[in-house]
VEXLUM-292826 format. One line per field, with one value per residue (C-alpha): x, y, z; residue number from 1; residue in one letter. Coordinates in steps of 0.5 Angstrom, whole numbers, plus 500, padded with zeros to 3 digits. Layout:
xx: X|...
yy: Y|...
zz: Z|...
resi: NUM|...
resn: A|...
END
This chain:
xx: 244|245|252|255|258|262|262|264|265|260|264|261|261|263|263|270|271|269|274|279|274|275|283|281|276|281|286|284|289|282|280|285|284|277|277|277|272|268|268|264|260|258|256|251|251|245|249|255|252|248|254|258|263|265|267|267|260|257|260|257|250|250|245|248|243|247|254|252|249|256|260|256|257|264|265|264|269|274|274|275|281|284|283|286|292|293|293|298|303|303|304|309|313|321|321|318|322|325|327|331|334|335|332|339|340|336|334|327|324|328|323|321|315|310|306|299|293|289|289|284|284|277|270|268|274|272|279|280|277|280|287|292|289|288|295|297|293|296|303|301|299|305|309|306|306|314|315|318|319|314|309|304|301|295|289|282|276|270|266|270|270|263|258|255|248|244|238|232|236|243|246|251|249|253|252|257|256|259|264|263|270|269|265|270|276|281|283|285|292|292|298|300|294|289|288|288|295|294|299|299|301|303|298|297|295|293|295|291|291|290|289|292|288|291|289|293|294|297|304|304|301|297|297|291|291|284|283|275|277|274|280|280|275|269|273|279|275|273|281|280|272|273|278|280|274|274|279|286|287|283|288|294|292|291|298|301|298|299|307|309|304|304|312|311|306|310|316|312|310|317|319|325|324|330|327|321|316|312|306|305|306|301|306|312|312|315|321|322|320|326|330|328|329|336|338|335|336|343|346|346|346|340|345|347|340|337|342|341|333|335|339|333|327|323|318|313|309|303|301|303|300|302|295|294|299|298|300|299|300|306|302|298|305|308|302|303|311|313|315|317|322|325|325|326|330|333|334|332|325|329|332|326|321|327|325|318|320|325|327|334|336|329|323|316|309|307|310|309|309|311|317|318|318|323|328|328|328|334|330|324|320|314|309|310|316|312|310|318|319|313|315|322|319|314|320|326|326|329|335|338|344|342|340|333|334|339|334|334|327|326|320|317|311|305|302|296|296|293|290|286|283|282|275|274|273|279|283|280|282|289|290|288|293|298|299|300|306|302|300|307|310|306|312|314|313|314|308|304|306|302|296|297|295|288|283|280|273|275|278|272|266|270|270|263|260|263|260|253|254|256|250|246|249|248|241|240|244|239|233|236|237|231|227|231|229|222|222|215|214|216|223|224|222|227|232|231|232|238|244|245|249|252|254|261|261|265|267|269|270|274|274|270|276|275|282|279|274|268|264|269|265|259|262|258|252|249|255|255|248|249|255|251|244|247|243|248|254|251|255|254|257|257|260|261|265|265|266|270|264|267|268|262|265|266|259|256|260|256|250|251|252|246|242|245|242|235|236|232|238|242|237|239|245|249|248|251|252|252|257|263|267|272|266|263|270|271|265|266|274|272|266|268|271|274|276|276|281|281|285|288|295|300|295|294|300|299|292|291|284|286|291|286|282|289|289|281|282|279|283|285|283|286|290|298|298|300|302|299|304|309|305|302|305|301|305|303|296|295|289|288|290|287|291|299|301|300|299|295|294|287|283|277|281|284|277|275|281|281|273|273|279|275|269|274|277|271|268|274|278|274|267|270|274|269|264|267|266|266|260|262|261|268|271|278|281|279|281|288|288|286|292|297|295|295|302|305|302|300|308|310|304|303|305|310|314|313|315|321|323|322|326|332|332|331|329|335|340|337|337|344|346|342|346|353|351|349|356|361|356|354|361|360|354|358|363|359|355|362|364|357|358|365|363|358|362|368|364|363|371|372|374|375|381|381|379|382|380|385|389|391|384|378|375|375|375|369|371|377|378|377|382|379|384|382|385|381|382|379|380|379|377|381|380|377|372|369|368|371|367|366|359|358|353|350|349|343|339|339|332|331|331|337|342|348|353|358|365|369|376|382|388|394|398|397|400|405|403|397|389|390|389|390|384|384|379|378|371|369|367|362|357|358|356|357|358|359|362|363|366|362|364|360|361|364|363|361|355|351|345|345|351|346|342|347|345|352|355|360|360|365
yy: 228|228|228|223|225|218|211|204|198|192|185|178|174|167|161|159|153|157|163|160|162|170|169|165|170|176|172|171|165|162|164|159|153|149|146|153|155|149|151|158|154|149|154|157|156|161|166|165|166|172|176|175|170|175|171|177|180|173|172|178|176|168|167|166|159|157|159|155|149|149|149|143|139|135|134|141|143|137|140|147|145|141|147|152|147|147|155|155|151|155|161|159|155|155|151|155|156|163|161|154|158|165|166|168|174|179|183|182|189|189|187|188|193|192|198|197|201|195|188|183|178|175|178|181|185|191|193|191|193|187|184|188|187|180|179|183|179|173|176|177|170|166|171|168|161|162|166|172|178|182|188|191|198|200|205|203|205|207|205|200|199|200|195|194|193|193|197|194|196|193|200|199|203|203|204|204|200|203|199|197|197|194|188|186|182|188|191|199|200|203|205|202|206|203|209|210|211|218|221|227|229|237|238|245|250|245|238|231|226|219|212|205|199|192|186|180|175|169|171|178|184|189|196|201|208|211|219|218|221|227|231|232|236|233|234|231|225|223|222|215|215|210|206|210|215|223|227|228|232|226|221|225|226|218|217|222|218|211|213|218|216|209|209|213|209|202|206|209|201|199|196|198|197|195|194|197|194|199|195|200|207|209|209|212|218|214|214|222|220|215|220|225|220|218|226|228|221|219|226|224|229|228|225|220|219|218|213|208|209|207|201|198|200|195|197|193|196|192|197|196|203|210|212|207|211|216|223|230|237|240|246|240|237|244|245|239|238|245|246|239|239|246|245|238|235|242|241|246|245|243|237|235|235|231|226|225|224|219|225|226|234|236|239|236|240|233|229|221|217|211|215|217|210|208|214|212|204|200|194|195|189|187|182|177|175|179|185|186|187|191|195|196|199|203|206|206|213|214|209|212|208|202|196|194|187|190|196|195|192|185|181|176|173|173|167|166|163|156|154|161|159|151|148|144|138|138|140|133|129|132|130|123|122|128|128|134|137|140|145|146|147|148|149|142|139|132|133|135|130|125|128|122|117|120|116|119|118|121|127|128|127|132|137|135|137|143|145|143|147|153|152|152|158|162|161|163|170|170|170|175|180|179|180|186|189|187|182|178|171|169|172|168|162|163|165|158|154|158|154|146|143|138|143|145|152|157|163|170|175|181|188|191|195|196|192|186|185|182|182|179|172|175|178|173|172|167|163|163|161|155|153|154|151|144|139|134|138|144|150|156|162|165|173|177|184|191|197|203|208|213|208|210|205|199|200|200|193|191|193|190|183|184|185|179|175|177|175|168|165|166|166|161|160|166|170|176|176|182|185|181|180|174|170|170|169|163|159|161|159|152|150|153|148|153|160|165|171|175|182|186|183|186|190|184|185|178|177|172|169|164|161|160|155|151|147|146|143|148|149|156|159|165|170|169|175|176|170|165|167|164|158|156|149|146|139|139|139|145|148|153|159|165|167|166|172|177|185|189|196|195|193|192|187|184|183|179|175|173|172|167|163|163|160|155|152|151|148|143|142|144|141|134|133|135|131|125|119|112|108|110|118|120|124|121|126|132|129|128|135|137|133|136|143|141|138|143|149|149|148|155|159|160|166|161|161|168|171|166|170|176|175|171|176|183|183|179|183|190|188|186|193|196|193|194|202|203|200|204|210|210|210|206|210|216|213|210|217|220|215|216|223|223|218|222|228|225|221|226|227|219|218|211|213|207|200|194|187|182|184|177|175|177|170|167|159|157|155|160|167|173|179|186|191|198|204|209|215|215|222|222|215|209|202|200|205|202|196|196|191|188|188|183|179|177|182|179|178|185|185|179|180|178|176|180|178|182|180|184|187|187|192|190|196|203|208|213|212|217|216|212|205|199|194|187|181|175|173|166|164|158|159|161|167|175|178|185|188|195|197|201|203|202|204|198|198|191|195|197|193|195|198|202|206|212|214|214|210|211|207|207
zz: 297|305|307|312|319|320|317|319|315|316|315|314|321|320|324|327|323|316|318|312|307|309|307|301|299|299|295|287|287|288|281|278|282|281|288|291|287|288|296|294|289|294|300|295|288|286|290|287|280|282|286|279|282|288|294|298|296|297|304|306|303|305|311|318|318|311|314|321|317|313|319|322|315|316|309|307|313|311|303|306|310|305|300|305|307|299|299|305|302|295|299|303|298|298|292|286|279|281|288|285|280|283|290|293|289|292|299|301|299|292|287|280|279|273|271|267|266|266|270|268|274|274|272|279|278|273|272|265|258|254|251|254|261|261|259|265|269|267|267|275|276|272|276|283|280|279|285|282|287|283|285|280|280|276|277|281|277|280|274|271|263|259|260|253|251|244|243|238|232|234|236|242|248|254|262|267|274|280|283|291|293|300|297|292|293|295|301|303|305|312|316|323|326|321|318|310|307|303|298|294|287|285|280|277|282|287|290|288|294|293|297|295|295|295|291|293|286|289|292|288|291|286|288|285|286|287|288|290|297|300|300|293|289|285|279|282|285|277|275|277|275|269|265|258|260|259|255|254|260|264|260|262|269|270|267|272|277|275|273|278|284|283|284|290|293|293|295|301|302|303|296|293|285|282|275|272|267|263|260|254|255|259|265|262|266|272|268|270|277|277|275|280|286|284|283|290|294|291|289|282|276|271|266|271|274|267|265|271|269|262|264|269|265|260|256|252|246|244|238|231|229|231|232|238|242|247|244|248|246|249|252|256|258|260|264|268|268|267|274|275|269|271|279|280|274|273|265|260|256|249|253|256|250|247|251|248|241|237|232|235|235|232|236|236|238|241|247|245|251|247|245|252|254|249|250|258|257|255|254|249|246|242|243|238|233|227|232|233|226|225|231|228|222|225|229|224|223|231|229|223|220|224|219|220|223|228|231|238|239|241|242|247|244|249|252|257|264|262|268|269|262|262|263|269|265|261|268|271|264|264|271|270|264|265|272|276|272|267|273|276|269|263|259|259|252|255|259|254|249|254|251|245|251|252|249|243|245|252|249|244|250|254|249|247|254|254|247|250|256|252|248|254|257|250|250|257|255|249|253|258|252|249|255|257|250|251|245|243|246|239|240|246|243|238|243|247|241|238|236|236|241|236|230|229|233|231|236|234|240|241|241|235|232|224|223|226|220|224|218|213|214|212|205|201|205|200|200|208|208|204|209|215|213|210|214|214|216|220|222|227|229|236|236|242|243|245|241|244|247|242|236|231|226|231|233|226|225|231|228|222|225|229|223|220|226|225|217|216|213|219|225|230|227|228|235|238|246|249|254|252|259|262|264|257|254|259|256|249|249|253|248|241|236|232|234|228|228|221|222|217|217|220|225|230|235|238|240|246|245|240|245|250|246|245|252|252|245|240|234|231|224|223|218|219|224|231|235|229|224|228|231|225|221|216|217|224|223|228|225|219|216|212|206|206|210|204|206|201|200|196|202|198|194|200|203|197|197|204|205|199|202|209|205|201|207|211|205|203|209|216|215|212|217|223|220|218|223|224|227|234|232|233|228|229|224|228|235|231|230|237|240|235|237|245|245|240|242|249|252|249|248|256|261|265|259|257|264|265|258|261|267|263|258|261|269|271|267|269|276|276|273|278|283|280|279|286|289|292|292|285|282|276|274|274|270|265|264|263|258|254|254|252|246|244|244|240|235|230|229|228|220|216|212|208|207|203|201|200|193|191|191|186|186|193|194|198|205|205|208|205|209|210|213|215|217|222|226|233|235|242|243|244|241|248|247|240|235|228|224|217|215|209|206|199|194|191|197|201|200|205|213|217|211|213|218|222|224|229|227|231|232|228|230|232|227|230|237|235|234|228|228|223|224|220|220|216|213|212|205|207|201|194|190|190|196|198|205|208|215|221|228|234|241|246|253|257|260|254|253|245|241|238|244|244|237|234|228|223|216|211
resi: 1|2|3|4|5|6|7|8|9|10|11|12|13|14|15|16|17|18|19|20|21|22|23|24|25|26|27|28|29|30|31|32|33|34|35|36|37|38|39|40|41|42|43|44|45|46|47|48|49|50|51|52|53|54|55|56|57|58|59|60|61|62|63|64|65|66|67|68|69|70|71|72|73|74|75|76|77|78|79|80|81|82|83|84|85|86|87|88|89|90|91|92|93|94|95|96|97|98|99|100|101|102|103|104|105|106|107|108|109|110|111|112|113|114|115|116|117|118|119|120|121|122|123|124|125|126|127|128|129|130|131|132|133|134|135|136|137|138|139|140|141|142|143|144|145|146|147|148|149|150|151|152|153|154|155|156|157|158|159|160|161|162|163|164|165|166|167|168|169|170|171|172|173|174|175|176|177|178|179|180|181|182|183|184|185|186|187|188|189|190|191|192|193|194|195|196|197|198|199|200|201|202|203|204|205|206|207|208|209|210|211|212|213|214|215|216|217|218|219|220|221|222|223|224|225|226|227|228|229|230|231|232|233|234|235|236|237|238|239|240|241|242|243|244|245|246|247|248|249|250|251|252|253|254|255|256|257|258|259|260|261|262|263|264|265|266|267|268|269|270|271|272|273|274|275|276|277|278|279|280|281|282|283|284|285|286|287|288|289|290|291|292|293|294|295|296|297|298|299|300|301|302|303|304|305|306|307|308|309|310|311|312|313|314|315|316|317|318|319|320|321|322|323|324|325|326|327|328|329|330|331|332|333|334|335|336|337|338|339|340|341|342|343|344|345|346|347|348|349|350|351|352|353|354|355|356|357|358|359|360|361|362|363|364|365|366|367|368|369|370|371|372|373|374|375|376|377|378|379|380|381|382|383|384|385|386|387|388|389|390|391|392|393|394|395|396|397|398|399|400|401|402|403|404|405|406|407|408|409|410|411|412|413|414|415|416|417|418|419|420|421|422|423|424|425|426|427|428|429|430|431|432|433|434|435|436|437|438|439|440|441|442|443|444|445|446|447|448|449|450|451|452|453|454|455|456|457|458|459|460|461|462|463|464|465|466|467|468|469|470|471|472|473|474|475|476|477|478|479|480|481|482|483|484|485|486|487|488|489|490|491|492|493|494|495|496|497|498|499|500|501|502|503|504|505|506|507|508|509|510|511|512|513|514|515|516|517|518|519|520|521|522|523|524|525|526|527|528|529|530|531|532|533|534|535|536|537|538|539|540|541|542|543|544|545|546|547|548|549|550|551|552|553|554|555|556|557|558|559|560|561|562|563|564|565|566|567|568|569|570|571|572|573|574|575|576|577|578|579|580|581|582|583|584|585|586|587|588|589|590|591|592|593|594|595|596|597|598|599|600|601|602|603|604|605|606|607|608|609|610|611|612|613|614|615|616|617|618|619|620|621|622|623|624|625|626|627|628|629|630|631|632|633|634|635|636|637|638|639|640|641|642|643|644|645|646|647|648|649|650|651|652|653|654|655|656|657|658|659|660|661|662|663|664|665|666|667|668|669|670|671|672|673|674|675|676|677|678|679|680|681|682|683|684|685|686|687|688|689|690|691|692|693|694|695|696|697|698|699|700|701|702|703|704|705|706|707|708|709|710|711|712|713|714|715|716|717|718|719|720|721|722|723|724|725|726|727|728|729|730|731|732|733|734|735|736|737|738|739|740|741|742|743|744|745|746|747|748|749|750|751|752|753|754|755|756|757|758|759|760|761|762|763|764|765|766|767|768|769|770|771|772|773|774|775|776|777|778|779|780|781|782|783|784|785|786|787|788|789|790|791|792|793|794|795|796|797|798|799|800|801|802|803|804|805|806|807|808|809|810|811|812|813|814|815|816|817|818|819|820|821|822|823|824|825|826|827|828|829|830|831|832|833|834|835|836|837|838|839|840|841|842|843|844|845|846|847|848|849|850|851|852|853|854|855|856|857|858|859|860
resn: M|Q|K|F|V|G|D|F|T|V|V|S|D|L|P|K|K|L|E|P|L|R|E|L|A|Y|N|V|W|W|S|W|N|I|E|A|V|D|I|F|R|R|L|D|S|D|L|W|E|S|T|Y|H|N|P|V|L|M|L|G|K|V|T|Q|A|R|L|Q|Q|A|A|E|D|E|A|F|V|S|S|L|N|R|V|Y|Q|H|F|Q|L|Y|M|E|S|K|N|T|W|Y|Q|K|N|Y|G|S|R|R|K|T|N|Q|C|I|A|Y|F|S|A|E|F|G|L|T|E|C|L|Q|T|Y|S|G|G|L|G|I|L|A|G|D|H|L|K|S|A|S|D|L|G|L|P|L|V|A|V|G|L|L|Y|K|E|G|Y|T|Q|Q|Y|L|N|A|D|G|W|Q|Q|E|R|Y|D|I|N|D|F|Y|N|L|P|M|Q|L|V|T|D|E|N|G|D|P|I|I|L|D|L|D|F|P|G|R|K|V|Y|Y|Q|I|W|K|I|Q|V|G|R|V|P|L|F|L|M|D|T|K|I|P|Q|N|S|P|E|D|Q|N|I|T|R|A|L|Y|G|G|N|K|E|T|R|I|Q|Q|E|I|L|I|G|I|G|G|L|R|A|I|R|R|L|G|Y|N|P|L|V|C|H|L|N|E|G|H|S|A|F|L|S|L|E|K|I|R|I|A|M|Q|E|N|G|L|T|F|D|E|A|R|L|V|G|F|Y|T|N|I|F|T|T|H|T|P|V|P|A|G|I|D|V|F|P|N|E|L|I|E|K|Y|F|G|N|Y|Y|R|N|E|L|K|I|S|N|D|R|F|Y|Q|L|G|T|L|E|K|G|K|T|S|H|E|F|N|M|A|H|L|A|M|N|T|S|G|F|V|N|G|V|S|R|L|H|G|Q|V|S|R|K|M|W|A|H|G|F|P|G|V|P|F|D|E|I|P|I|D|Y|I|T|N|G|V|H|T|R|S|H|L|S|R|D|M|E|E|L|Y|R|R|Y|L|G|E|R|F|I|E|D|P|T|D|K|T|V|W|A|K|V|E|E|I|P|D|D|E|L|W|R|T|H|E|R|R|R|E|R|L|V|A|F|I|R|K|R|L|I|K|Q|A|K|E|K|G|S|S|S|Q|E|L|V|F|A|S|E|A|L|N|P|S|A|L|T|I|G|F|A|R|R|F|A|T|Y|K|R|A|T|L|L|F|K|D|P|D|R|L|A|A|I|L|N|N|P|E|R|P|V|Q|I|I|I|A|G|K|A|H|P|Q|D|V|D|G|K|K|I|I|Q|E|I|Y|Q|Y|T|K|D|E|R|F|R|G|K|V|V|F|I|E|N|Y|D|M|N|V|A|R|Y|M|T|E|G|C|D|I|W|L|N|N|P|R|R|P|L|E|A|S|G|T|S|G|M|K|V|I|A|N|G|G|L|N|F|S|V|L|D|G|W|W|D|E|A|Y|N|A|D|L|H|L|G|W|K|I|G|N|G|E|E|Y|T|D|H|E|Y|H|D|E|V|E|S|S|A|M|Y|T|V|I|E|N|E|I|L|P|L|F|Y|T|R|G|K|D|R|I|P|R|G|W|V|G|Y|M|K|S|S|I|K|N|L|A|P|F|F|N|T|H|R|M|V|Q|E|Y|Y|E|K|F|Y|K|E|A|A|D|K|Y|K|A|F|E|N|N|N|W|E|L|A|R|E|L|T|E|W|E|L|K|V|I|R|E|W|K|N|I|K|I|N|Y|I|K|G|D|E|N|L|H|D|V|K|V|N|T|A|F|K|V|T|A|E|V|D|L|A|G|L|T|P|N|D|V|D|V|Q|V|Y|Y|G|P|V|D|K|Q|H|E|F|N|V|N|K|V|K|V|M|K|V|V|N|P|K|N|G|G|S|V|Y|T|Y|A|A|D|I|E|C|S|E|T|G|K|Y|G|Y|T|I|R|I|L|P|K|N|E|M|L|I|S|Q|F|H|L|G|V|I|T|W|S
END
């Protein structure tokens, strides 16, 4: 290939009246505003589709004649100006949720930094692979709507994630489309001279250089690192070649780039991140860089710098199994971090490698990125209530002596950015009956309660239109798939006639990991065929999803399903749509009647695809796992469950039980409700379920609620602690570090001398108190340093979750003026039964996030 000696950039030439189109194109705010999308669609609807909904590429391709025609069209210009004015008001608003509640709390460059390996913003931006990325993208959109001072950091992949197609046998093949960054809604970050800002990282024996791209997500900037620049060798240019591509070494290089390189990039651009949020462990190396910066710039010791980072980092885990976590051999870590921890952090190898394991005092031959994140983040959370419990179970070994329900792993249930996943038809219907408030504050229950005011026939006809459009879209895709495979004319006819626009439509679309059990519905093909082929109550199934390129078992599942689509019993009633992405997901979540999810509990951390159907009027039919475990309520008629939340060790038996349950619920509950109709052909019982699902679930399972929770539970406290630390030249950071080290040093000398219950009471009357006293020797600590607590609960219920209680004891009198103190507390006996009690001692300091994070606890 010939090498160029120079380059230049060609941009679209817009008439002056259409110049606002350029600013709109470069802010993906348009992706969740139907009026903005309409403007681009009206300019050239065919080009909008052929450019894959990419307004930047579209403006570069549209003819000058069409642009001039649009500039002379008063109606078009008027609509454009109205959308642009709406956009400007949005961007300049001083009346956001954050500004009304917390806006005076920060300086302009202080921010929350959100790190993720992928971001799903819109289909033309191939910076995502699945649910983790969509969740991250929705997090940014809600942060923008709420006005949070948040910046985001990730990587920019030249090839993006795999594009999927199936061969004639149904085996998944992959291709990788090259992203043309200059024709996407992103811009290269440049300095005051217009030159790209180039930063570097020290890699073994060389420097790796990277530039920064910016995607504006409403009010939130997203910065993406890119190594494909001439300053790098071909090998280093490939670091950002593909999302989750390459080998272990590629992965560690990417994670150094996102964590360390990303933090350096936003600081170079003038941001001062008070708080860092790690969306999964891929960016956990940033915690090491925070320590290095604090040591070099603020004169802190390693322990002091580590403490500041710990109190200002948030780590969100998305996996319920250890296999889903990045783990690197120590030899690879040593290769990339040996000089870093010795020369920059100035610590021993034992101290450094202890950061990569939860096993305190033990060595490990592996460096676990989730453990690094947990060891350096004071705020840790799962992504659903059940996942919080699963995470505690998975990492309980890292918290010896801590009761299960007190392990310091919280949860914040995921959500979706409602407007990004809401169909145009439903948005217009909601505007008519709910007003604008559902857009401004989708967490407001009183607004969603107005769904009851929507006439049944309007809600049903709106949903039917979406199902009809889904079927039309699927037929086009099937025809395209058939042509690409060189299928016969008969196959093209089958494709053009697939599905029934009026039939009950079940959607199943997700990553094809084995635990998601995509073939569970096909466990009894004869029974399924009887359900699908009932002429009076027809059913059809649309399936989509990718397997990871290296996941052979996942590919086998796709192949098996593909073979079912060719079975005469299922032809035209079960279809598989290739290359699942945000566009396919949009049609499916907007048009399906039922969203099916049947993972093997408890392996679905949260799941968000089912949340996208809620506001669109779809109903969920799912295993009680992830978010559905806390959403499902039989009394409210929100949807249906598969099983009763059981967990089995015998997978074959598990599948038999739950597949049978699926068929039974479809036959006896779902189909009768869907097809029971009056003379007006409206299934009023079904519409009642739709309304109940919308009004009860939509206010909670959205990212506005989720991001507000992150701010109020984590971000605000972390930012406050940072500000407290930095006062008076980091005096509090030094004092707290000294205190923590003293507590850890002295803890082994603490003793509980005796415990006594109330000697006068054996049988305690209900609603009276039982007094407990204890004598403790605090050694080199004082009562200001510790909490002495009574820990008590019903003896026969110790197998249950969260049944025990804690009562803080008070000092009665010190003994001999030394280190021995007597403590006492009254236990309130509000219920009858057999109770047990014991004593424990924990560290106490108002700055502690959790009394358990120092790893010291003494039980009697």
